[in-house]
Structures are given as C-alpha cells and as structure tokens.
N, C-alpha and C positions, 0 to 999 in steps of 0.2 A: 511517436511524438519526439520532437527535438528536445534537447535540454532546456531551451528557452520556453517551449510550450509546457513542459512539465512544471517549471518554476511558475509560469503564469497560472496554471491549473491550481497549484497549491495556494498561491496568493489570492486568487478569485474565490476559492472554496474554503479558505482558512477558518471562517466562522462556523461552517458546518462540520468540518473535519475535526477541529480542535475545540468543540463546544464543551461547555460544562465548567465546573468550578476550577479556578486556577490554583487554589491552595488545597493541598491534600496532606493528610497526616503521613508521617514517615512509615507507620505500620501499614497503611493502606497501599502505599506505593510498592511495598514488598510483595503484597498478595494480589494486587489487582492492576490492570492496565491503567495508565494515566488518563487515557481517553477511550470512550466507547467506540467500537468499530463501526457503528451504524452510519455516522456522518460520512466517513471515508467510503464505505460501501455504496451509499446512495450517490455520492459525487462521482465515483467510478462508473456506476451504472448509467448515470446521465451522460457521461462522456463516451463510454465504449459500448453501451447497450448490453446485449447478451453475448458479445464476441468472447471467444475463448483464447487462452494463451497460445494454443496450437494453431490458431488462425492467423498468427502474425506473418507478415511478409518477409521478415528477417529472423534468423536464429536468435533466441533469447536466453539469458541466464538471469535469474532473479535471486538476490541474496536475502536471506531471512535470518533473524537472530532470535533465539529462544532464551528469554531471561531466566526462566525456571531451571533450565538445564545448562545454562551458560554455554550454549553451542550455536554454531552457525550452520545453516542449511542452504544449499544451492538447488534451485529448481530450474532445470534445463529443458528446453524444448529443442530437441535435436532432429526434428522431422525434416526430411529433405524438402527443398523449395523448388517449385517449378520455375524455369528460366523466364 
C-alpha cells in the first residue's frame, strides 16, 4: 500500500479500529491498551485476507513499541524476492 492508501484505510476504518470509550482513567491507561485490538484485526483481515508478511513483494520492516518494557522491536522480512 502507498502512504496515501494507508491513510485512507485508517480514515475509512477509524470507527472500527478506535471503537470504545474515549475517556479512560489514568490507572487503566497504565495497565491496559487504550483500544481493543479486535477492530484493527478485523479491518486488516478485510483488507489483506489471510496473506502473510512473508508474502510481500517488497522487503519489509515493521517497527513495534512495547509500553510495558519501554522497548522498540523491529520485525523484518528479509526473504529474497523473485525478479
């Protein structure tokens, strides 16, 4: 997806991805995710089906942040691609 397509995806799916109460207590924000992952998971499955990261036509690197550990992880698919 192009950056514009990614933006359009989030705009179109915003109500499903960011569903739920807007006001959370400070204590809950420390111990739980702000939004449930279900909405994002369903939106991604509608968009990509059952395709896997390794099926991408271009090499990928996905950055992820773990709030609990205060650390960044990089998920890299370095499989060679057919010309």
